[in-house]
C-alpha positions in Angstrom: 114.8 93.8 133.9 115.6 90.6 132.1 119.3 90.2 131.3 120.3 89.8 127.6 123.4 88.5 125.9 125.3 90.4 123.2 128.4 89.4 121.3 130.9 92.1 120.4 133.6 92.0 117.8 136.0 94.8 118.5 138.2 96.1 115.7 141.3 98.4 115.8 144.4 98.3 117.8 142.9 96.1 120.6 145.5 93.4 121.0 148.7 93.8 123.0 147.3 96.9 124.7 145.5 95.4 127.7 142.1 95.5 126.1 141.0 92.0 127.3 142.0 92.7 130.9 140.4 96.1 130.8 137.1 94.6 129.5 137.1 91.7 131.9 137.8 94.0 134.9 135.1 96.4 133.9 132.6 93.6 133.4 133.3 92.0 136.8 133.0 95.4 138.5 129.6 96.0 136.9 128.4 92.4 137.8 128.2 91.2 134.1 128.8 87.6 133.1 130.4 86.3 130.0 133.8 86.1 128.4 136.4 87.9 126.3 139.1 86.5 123.9 141.6 87.6 121.2 141.0 86.3 117.7 143.9 85.4 115.4 142.8 87.9 112.8 143.5 90.8 115.3 140.0 91.5 116.7 138.8 91.0 120.3 135.5 89.1 120.8 133.3 89.2 123.9 130.0 87.8 125.0 128.4 90.1 127.6 125.3 89.0 129.7 123.7 92.0 131.4 120.5 94.1 131.8 119.7 96.1 128.6 120.3 99.6 130.0 123.6 98.5 131.6 124.6 96.6 128.5 124.2 99.8 126.3 126.5 101.8 128.6 129.0 98.9 128.7 129.2 98.8 124.9 129.7 102.6 124.7 132.6 102.3 127.2 134.1 99.5 124.9 134.3 102.0 122.1 137.1 103.7 124.0 138.7 100.9 126.0 142.0 101.3 127.8 144.3 104.3 127.1 146.6 102.4 124.6 143.7 101.0 122.6 142.3 102.5 119.4 138.9 101.1 118.6 137.8 101.6 115.0 134.6 99.6 115.0 132.4 97.4 117.2 130.1 94.8 115.6 127.2 94.3 118.0 125.5 90.9 117.4 122.4 90.0 119.4 122.4 86.6 121.0 119.6 84.6 122.5 119.4 84.8 126.3 121.9 82.5 128.0 120.6 79.2 129.2 121.6 78.4 132.8 125.1 78.3 134.2 125.5 82.1 133.9 126.4 83.7 137.3 126.4 87.5 137.6 130.0 88.7 137.8 131.4 85.4 136.4 133.5 86.7 133.6 136.4 84.8 131.9 139.3 85.6 129.7 139.5 82.8 127.2 142.4 81.6 125.1 142.9 83.1 121.6 140.6 81.5 118.9 
């Protein structure tokens, strides 16, 4: 199955509760590529590159997140397939934007 990329904007109590670390750890364990970062307005943004069936399950898990998080909404934004340089399991935690 051809991998696809999806950008997520996660709203709620998702900063200061280990959400980025949780998301990055889960993505690495599942062999996904991409990145995650906090945004100054209080959301968490992530780009996930994975097979469509695996990606759907990953997004559903993100609706809960770690125990201290309270996710109120996730915006799912389709992205064009990544062009080169993406290595399965290569997942970064980026600085706040």
